[in-house]
C-alpha positions in Angstrom: 18.0 180.0 263.2 16.9 179.2 266.9 15.5 175.6 266.0 16.0 172.4 269.1 17.9 169.5 267.6 15.7 166.5 268.2 18.5 165.6 271.2 17.5 169.0 273.1 13.9 168.6 272.3 14.6 164.9 274.7 16.2 167.0 277.2 14.1 169.8 277.5 11.0 167.4 277.4 13.1 165.4 280.0 13.8 168.6 282.1 9.9 169.7 281.6 8.9 166.3 283.0 10.9 166.2 286.2 10.7 169.5 287.4 7.0 169.0 286.9 6.4 166.6 288.3 8.7 166.1 291.4 9.3 170.4 291.8 6.2 172.2 291.6 3.6 171.2 293.7 7.2 172.3 296.3 7.3 175.5 295.3 4.9 177.3 297.5 5.6 175.7 300.7 9.5 175.9 299.6 9.0 180.3 299.1 6.9 180.5 302.2 8.7 178.6 304.7 12.0 179.7 302.8 13.7 176.1 302.6 16.6 175.1 299.8 16.3 172.2 298.6 17.6 169.4 300.2 21.2 167.8 298.9 19.1 164.5 298.6 17.1 166.1 295.3 20.2 167.9 294.3 22.1 164.5 293.9 18.8 163.4 292.1 19.1 165.8 288.9 23.2 164.8 288.6 22.2 161.5 288.5 19.7 162.0 286.1 22.2 163.8 284.2 20.7 167.3 284.1 22.9 169.2 287.2 26.3 169.6 285.3 25.9 170.1 281.7 28.1 172.3 280.3 31.0 171.2 283.0 33.4 168.6 281.0 32.8 164.9 280.7 36.5 164.2 282.4 34.9 166.3 285.0 32.0 164.5 285.6 30.0 167.5 283.4 27.7 166.8 280.3 29.7 167.8 278.0 27.5 170.2 275.9 27.0 173.1 274.9 26.2 176.1 276.7 22.7 176.0 275.8 21.8 173.1 276.6 22.7 173.6 279.6 20.1 176.9 280.2 17.0 175.1 278.2 17.3 172.1 281.3 17.2 175.2 283.6 14.7 177.3 281.7 11.8 174.2 282.7 13.5 173.5 286.2 13.0 177.7 286.8 9.3 177.7 285.7 8.5 175.2 288.0 10.9 176.0 291.0 13.3 177.8 291.0 14.9 176.9 294.3 15.3 172.7 292.0 16.6 175.9 289.5 19.0 177.0 291.2 21.7 174.2 292.0 21.1 173.9 287.7 22.3 177.0 288.1 25.1 177.4 290.0 26.5 173.7 288.3 26.2 174.8 285.5 26.1 178.7 284.4 27.5 180.0 287.9 30.9 180.5 289.6 32.3 176.8 289.1 32.7 178.0 285.6 35.7 180.2 286.7 37.8 177.1 287.4 36.6 175.6 284.6 38.2 178.2 282.2 40.7 179.3 284.7 41.5 176.4 286.7 44.2 174.7 286.5 44.1 171.1 285.9 44.8 169.6 289.2 42.1 172.5 290.2 39.7 170.6 288.6 39.7 167.8 289.6 39.7 168.5 292.9 36.8 170.9 292.3 34.5 169.7 290.2 33.6 166.7 290.5 31.9 167.4 293.4 29.9 170.4 292.0 28.9 168.1 288.9 28.0 165.3 291.1 25.6 166.9 293.7 27.9 166.7 296.9 28.7 170.2 296.8 27.3 174.1 295.6 30.1 177.0 295.0 28.7 180.2 295.6 30.4 183.3 294.8 31.3 186.0 297.4 32.5 189.3 295.4 29.9 192.7 296.9 30.9 194.5 300.1 28.8 195.8 302.8 31.2 199.1 300.6 32.0 197.0 297.7 28.1 196.4 295.4 28.4 197.8 291.8 31.7 199.0 292.5 33.5 195.6 292.8 36.4 196.5 292.4 36.1 198.3 295.4 36.4 194.8 297.5 38.6 195.9 301.1 38.3 191.4 301.6 42.0 191.5 302.1 43.8 187.5 301.1 47.9 187.6 302.3 49.7 184.4 300.5 52.4 182.6 303.6 54.3 180.0 302.0 51.3 177.2 301.0 48.6 179.2 302.3 46.1 181.6 302.0 45.1 183.6 305.2 42.0 185.7 304.7 40.2 188.6 307.1 37.0 191.0 305.9 33.4 190.4 305.9 30.8 189.9 302.5 27.5 190.7 301.7 25.4 189.4 299.5 26.3 186.5 298.6 23.3 183.9 296.8 23.5 181.1 299.1 25.4 182.3 301.5 25.3 179.6 304.5 23.5 176.9 302.6 27.0 175.6 300.4 28.9 174.0 301.1 31.9 176.5 299.5 31.9 179.7 297.7 34.6 181.7 295.1 35.4 184.7 297.1 37.1 188.2 296.0 39.9 189.1 297.6 42.2 192.4 297.1 45.5 190.7 296.7 47.7 194.0 296.9 47.6 196.7 297.3 47.6 197.8 293.6 44.4 199.5 292.9 40.9 198.5 291.3 41.0 194.9 290.1 45.0 195.0 288.9 45.3 194.0 292.8 42.2 191.4 293.0 41.8 188.0 293.4 40.1 184.7 294.5 39.7 181.7 296.0 37.8 178.7 297.3 36.8 178.8 300.6 34.6 176.0 302.4 32.1 176.8 304.2 33.4 174.6 307.5 36.7 176.7 307.4 37.9 178.3 310.9 37.5 181.6 311.2 34.6 181.9 308.4 31.3 183.0 310.3 28.3 183.6 308.9 25.4 185.8 309.8 21.8 185.5 310.5 19.5 184.9 307.3 17.9 187.8 305.2 15.1 187.4 304.9 14.8 189.0 301.8 11.5 189.4 299.4 12.6 187.0 297.2 14.5 184.9 295.8 13.0 183.0 299.3 15.2 179.8 299.7 18.2 180.3 298.1 20.1 181.7 300.9 21.6 185.1 302.0 23.6 186.0 305.0 26.6 188.3 305.9 30.0 186.1 305.8 32.7 187.5 308.0 36.3 185.7 307.8 38.7 186.0 310.6 42.7 184.8 309.6 40.7 181.5 307.4 43.7 180.1 306.7 42.8 177.7 303.0 45.2 175.7 300.8 46.9 177.7 298.3 46.1 175.6 295.7 42.8 176.5 296.6 44.0 180.6 295.3 41.8 179.8 291.6 42.3 183.9 290.0 45.9 185.1 291.1 46.4 189.4 291.6 45.9 190.9 288.4 43.3 187.7 287.2 40.5 190.1 287.3 39.0 191.5 283.5 38.8 187.8 282.9 36.7 187.0 284.9 34.7 189.0 282.4 34.2 185.9 280.3 33.0 184.2 283.1 30.4 186.9 284.5 29.2 186.8 280.4 28.5 182.6 281.6 26.7 183.5 284.6 24.4 187.5 283.2 22.9 184.3 280.8 22.2 181.8 283.0 20.5 185.4 285.2 18.9 186.0 281.8 17.1 182.3 281.6 15.9 182.3 285.3 14.1 185.8 284.1 12.5 184.5 281.0 11.8 180.7 282.8 9.6 183.5 285.7 7.9 186.1 282.2 7.1 182.4 280.4 5.5 180.6 283.1 3.7 184.3 284.7 2.1 184.8 280.6 1.2 181.1 280.2 -0.5 181.0 283.3 -1.8 184.6 282.3 -2.8 183.2 278.8 -4.5 180.6 281.0 -6.6 182.9 283.1 -7.3 185.3 280.9 -9.2 182.4 278.8 -11.2 181.2 282.1 -12.2 183.9 283.7 -16.0 185.7 283.1 -16.8 189.2 283.7 -19.7 191.4 282.7 -21.0 187.2 280.7 -17.8 186.7 278.4 -14.5 185.7 279.0 -11.7 188.4 279.5 -10.1 187.9 277.0 -12.6 188.9 275.3 -11.9 192.9 276.1 -9.3 194.1 273.4 -7.7 195.7 276.6 -6.7 191.9 278.0 -5.5 191.6 274.6 -3.5 194.0 273.8 -1.8 193.2 277.4 -1.3 189.6 276.4 0.0 190.9 273.3 3.1 192.9 274.7 3.9 190.0 277.2 4.3 187.6 274.3 6.2 189.9 272.5 8.9 190.9 275.4 9.4 187.1 276.1 10.1 186.2 272.9 12.5 189.4 272.2 14.4 187.7 275.4 14.3 184.4 274.5 15.5 185.4 270.7 18.6 187.1 272.5 19.3 184.6 274.6 19.3 181.7 271.7 21.9 184.6 270.1 24.2 185.2 272.9 24.8 181.0 274.1 23.9 179.4 270.7 26.8 181.0 269.3 28.8 180.3 272.6 29.3 176.1 272.1 30.4 175.2 274.6 32.6 178.1 275.7 31.3 181.9 277.0 29.0 184.0 275.1 30.7 187.3 273.5 30.2 190.3 276.8 28.1 192.1 274.8 25.2 189.7 273.9 25.2 188.6 277.0 24.9 192.5 278.9 22.5 193.3 276.2 20.2 190.6 276.8 20.4 190.0 280.6 19.4 193.7 280.5 16.8 193.4 278.4 15.8 190.0 280.2 16.3 192.2 283.7 13.7 194.9 282.9 10.8 192.5 280.6 10.6 190.1 283.4 9.4 192.7 286.0 7.1 194.3 283.1 5.5 190.8 282.0 5.4 189.8 285.8 3.6 193.4 286.6 0.6 192.7 283.9 0.4 188.8 284.4 -0.4 190.7 287.7 -3.3 193.1 286.5 -4.8 190.5 284.3 -5.4 188.7 287.9 -7.0 191.2 289.7 -7.3 190.6 293.2 -6.2 186.7 292.4 -2.8 188.1 290.9 -2.5 189.7 294.6 -2.8 186.9 296.4 -0.4 184.1 297.4 -2.9 180.9 296.1 -2.1 182.0 292.7 1.7 182.0 292.4 2.3 185.5 290.6 2.6 187.1 293.4 5.7 185.0 293.8 7.0 185.7 290.3 6.7 189.3 290.8 8.6 189.2 293.8 11.3 187.2 291.9 11.0 189.2 288.9 12.1 192.8 291.6 15.7 190.1 292.5 17.6 189.0 289.3 17.7 192.7 288.3 19.9 193.4 290.9 22.1 190.3 291.0 24.8 189.7 289.0 24.9 193.7 287.5 22.0 196.3 287.8 20.3 196.9 284.3 22.4 200.5 285.0 25.5 198.6 285.3 25.2 196.5 282.0 23.7 199.6 279.6 27.7 201.2 280.5 28.8 197.6 279.9 26.6 197.3 276.0 28.1 201.3 275.4 31.8 200.4 276.0 31.2 197.2 274.9 30.0 199.0 271.3 32.1 201.9 271.4 36.0 200.0 272.1 36.3 202.0 275.3 36.3 201.6 279.2 34.5 204.6 281.1 36.2 205.9 284.5 32.8 205.6 286.4 35.1 207.4 289.6 36.1 210.5 287.2 
């Protein structure tokens, strides 16, 4: 059902070749030093036509189906997660909000620089008191003639302090919940926007994460992408991002599985390869089953989406399963490698650390389960009670 076309196979093979030859050798160093991918490398990927495959051609993108972008993202993430990050942002990240809901003028302004690799757009939703409860955001924005003025603070913005632009979710009125929310693009160097020190996170090193502070930050009203009351429709864009998140999990798990298969065939104990022990066979089989199941869930959602967005139910199922799968698989990989798995040299430890982060980002498995139940029975649940 999900066999790749010849064109998709060529795309995958090109992405794999570039990622393995150019970026895999840098993965360990970039993780250790917490360095992000240089802008010139982002542009290099763009020049190969691999950066923004799902953006429309008229704005510099590839005009391809969502699944094609995920194919490329997986190959880069297997080799080096930092190299995959700009692909994630340019194909399935907040840029898709502009692609889906922006005006023609906004698309012309914001999409081409992202497609060319000149800029990245990060998302800024969470706050110190608003995480899973995204509609509790208190960062406020007021429209004042031809400008938008923003005050407040954001936290856990992946890319904060590194990305050139941010899609900031703000409260435009006192209407409760999502009714008073909207989203506006803010450039990194806008006066009044400052950043706290870079967080030293367990994983996702080199991606960038820092507190963001808005003190009378002024941007043109043309930067207002989502107007008051438009928050609910953003779940369409969130579904795209969730498949990107799921694909990062899939890539990490597939890489951990591949390395584990190689290791257990070579590693000897008691005079024979450890793959000859049934316990190891069972462990490897569990990894294969879980990785394959995650791949099928992602494929189902992405293929059905075409060039649009996946069904929210399909995307949430894929993300919930992939988030939990990657933690199980990397844990099994570490067990199979024994002491070597606990060493940074073998990079299993990096995969284990990164796995935990993807299960938090973009809506935890607990929140996905609520979304899954809601979509399945066709009823919204009031968490505030």
